[in-house]
C-alpha positions as CSV (number, residue, x, y, z in Angstrom):
1,M,19.4,-7.0,13.8
2,K,18.0,-6.3,10.3
3,S,17.2,-2.6,9.8
4,I,13.6,-1.6,9.9
5,I,12.0,0.8,7.4
6,L,8.6,2.4,8.2
7,I,6.3,3.4,5.3
8,G,2.8,4.8,5.2
9,Y,0.9,7.9,4.3
10,M,1.9,11.3,5.5
11,G,0.5,11.8,9.0
12,S,0.6,8.1,9.9
13,G,3.2,8.6,12.6
14,K,6.3,7.2,10.8
15,T,8.6,9.7,12.5
16,T,6.9,9.5,15.9
17,V,6.8,5.6,16.0
18,G,10.2,5.4,14.3
19,R,11.9,7.5,17.0
20,Q,10.3,5.5,19.8
21,L,11.1,2.2,18.2
22,A,14.7,3.2,17.6
23,L,15.0,4.4,21.2
24,S,13.5,1.2,22.6
25,L,15.9,-0.9,20.4
26,G,19.0,1.2,21.1
27,V,19.6,2.0,17.4
28,T,19.9,5.1,15.4
29,F,16.7,6.7,13.9
30,Y,16.7,8.4,10.4
31,D,13.9,10.2,8.8
32,L,14.5,10.1,5.0
33,D,13.1,13.7,4.5
34,W,15.4,15.1,7.2
35,Y,18.3,13.1,5.7
36,I,17.6,14.7,2.3
37,E,17.4,18.1,3.8
38,M,20.7,17.7,5.6
39,R,22.5,16.4,2.5
40,Y,21.0,19.0,0.1
41,H,20.8,22.0,2.5
42,R,17.3,22.6,1.4
43,T,13.9,21.8,2.8
44,V,11.7,19.2,0.9
45,A,9.4,22.1,0.0
46,Q,12.3,24.1,-1.5
47,I,13.4,21.0,-3.5
48,F,9.8,20.5,-4.7
49,A,9.6,24.2,-5.7
50,E,13.0,24.2,-7.5
51,R,13.0,20.7,-9.2
52,G,9.3,19.7,-9.2
53,E,8.0,16.3,-8.0
54,D,10.0,14.3,-10.5
55,G,13.3,16.0,-9.5
56,F,12.5,15.4,-5.8
57,R,11.6,11.7,-6.4
58,E,15.0,11.2,-8.1
59,I,16.8,12.7,-5.2
60,E,14.7,10.7,-2.8
61,R,15.5,7.4,-4.5
62,N,19.2,8.2,-4.4
63,M,19.1,9.1,-0.7
64,L,17.0,6.0,0.1
65,H,19.7,3.9,-1.5
66,E,22.3,5.7,0.6
67,A,20.5,5.6,4.0
68,A,19.0,2.1,3.6
69,E,22.6,0.7,3.4
70,F,23.3,1.8,7.0
71,Q,23.3,-1.1,9.5
72,D,21.0,-1.4,12.6
73,I,18.8,1.6,12.0
74,V,15.1,2.5,11.9
75,L,14.3,4.6,8.8
76,S,11.1,6.4,8.2
77,C,10.3,7.3,4.6
78,G,8.2,9.9,3.0
79,G,4.6,8.9,2.1
80,G,5.4,8.7,-1.6
81,T,8.8,6.9,-1.3
82,P,7.4,3.3,-1.8
83,C,5.4,4.4,-4.9
84,F,8.2,5.4,-7.2
85,F,10.8,3.4,-9.2
86,D,11.6,0.1,-7.6
87,N,11.8,1.6,-4.1
88,M,9.5,-0.9,-2.4
89,E,11.2,-3.9,-3.8
90,Y,14.6,-2.4,-2.8
91,M,13.4,-1.7,0.8
92,N,12.0,-5.2,1.1
93,S,15.3,-6.7,-0.1
94,L,17.3,-4.9,2.7
95,A,15.1,-4.5,5.7
96,E,12.0,-5.4,7.7
97,T,9.4,-3.1,6.1
98,V,6.4,-1.9,8.1
99,Y,3.3,-0.2,6.8
100,L,1.8,2.1,9.4
101,K,-1.9,2.1,8.4
102,A,-4.6,4.5,9.4
103,T,-8.0,5.6,8.1
104,P,-8.2,8.7,5.9
105,E,-10.1,10.5,8.6
106,V,-7.4,9.8,11.2
107,L,-4.7,10.8,8.7
108,A,-6.5,14.1,8.0
109,M,-6.8,14.8,11.7
110,H,-3.0,14.1,12.2
111,L,-2.1,16.3,9.3
112,K,-4.3,19.2,10.5
113,M,-2.7,18.9,14.0
114,G,0.8,18.7,12.6
115,K,3.0,21.7,12.4
116,V,5.0,20.6,9.3
117,E,4.3,22.3,6.0
118,R,3.7,19.7,3.4
119,P,3.9,20.8,-0.2
120,L,1.3,18.3,-1.6
121,I,-1.5,19.4,0.8
122,K,-0.8,23.1,1.2
123,G,-3.9,25.3,1.0
124,K,-6.5,22.6,1.0
125,T,-9.8,22.9,2.9
126,D,-10.7,20.1,5.4
127,E,-13.0,18.5,2.8
128,E,-10.4,18.8,0.0
129,L,-7.8,17.3,2.3
130,L,-9.9,14.3,3.2
131,Q,-10.8,13.7,-0.5
132,Y,-7.1,14.1,-1.5
133,I,-6.1,11.5,1.1
134,K,-8.8,9.1,-0.1
135,D,-7.7,9.5,-3.7
136,S,-4.0,9.2,-2.9
137,L,-4.5,6.1,-0.8
138,K,-6.3,4.4,-3.7
139,V,-3.0,4.9,-5.7
140,R,-0.5,4.3,-2.9
141,E,-2.1,1.4,-1.0
142,P,-1.0,-1.3,-3.5
143,F,2.6,-0.2,-2.8
144,Y,2.2,0.1,0.9
145,T,0.7,-3.4,1.2
146,K,3.9,-4.9,-0.2
147,A,5.5,-4.2,3.2
148,K,6.4,-7.3,5.1
149,H,4.4,-6.1,8.2
150,T,1.4,-3.9,8.8
151,L,0.7,-2.0,12.0
152,D,-2.7,-0.3,12.6
153,V,-1.9,3.2,14.0
154,T,-5.4,4.6,14.1
155,L,-5.1,5.4,17.8
156,L,-1.8,7.2,18.1
157,E,-3.1,10.3,19.9
158,N,-1.0,10.1,23.1
159,Y,2.3,8.9,24.4
160,D,0.9,5.7,26.1
161,K,-0.7,4.6,22.8
162,I,2.5,5.3,20.9
163,K,4.4,3.2,23.5
164,T,1.8,0.4,23.1
165,S,2.1,0.6,19.3
166,V,5.9,0.3,19.5
167,E,5.5,-2.8,21.8
168,L,3.1,-4.4,19.4
169,L,5.5,-3.7,16.5
170,R,8.4,-5.2,18.5
171,K,6.4,-8.4,19.0
172,Q,5.4,-8.5,15.4
173,L,9.1,-8.2,14.4
174,S,10.1,-10.7,17.1
175,L,12.3,-8.1,18.8
176,V,11.0,-8.5,22.4
């Protein structure tokens, strides 16, 4: 099996879908942010604070090149990963890439419900968050759409819908 790399905006469910997909395929799941935190013994927020976004993106690229070389895995990447350096082309050369796509409104709802502190959206009001997502997607969407596959994840609000999305994705990737 070719490895599978999930991309998409923060809050699109890359970790949630990735875990379920890996479980259903009997392969190992990696979250690139967690992998970075494990290797650097720092949270992504700490790395951002210490090295800035440019420093973080350099680390992220290096760790992507390390983790993407593993065999038979599902890897979820940070929302910005595909948008820097040649990361998207690199991922496409090694794996089946999947863009988890959702509307800005759904992404905002997921981010507000989520418990993870995300440095790029910290302290934003609901209106500022929605506008930030819309503006970010305009920049990021051209990178995301380079993925080999796209899965609409607008309706990922419960376990059954997550399971259904994983089944749809398995069919799309011819892994049924």
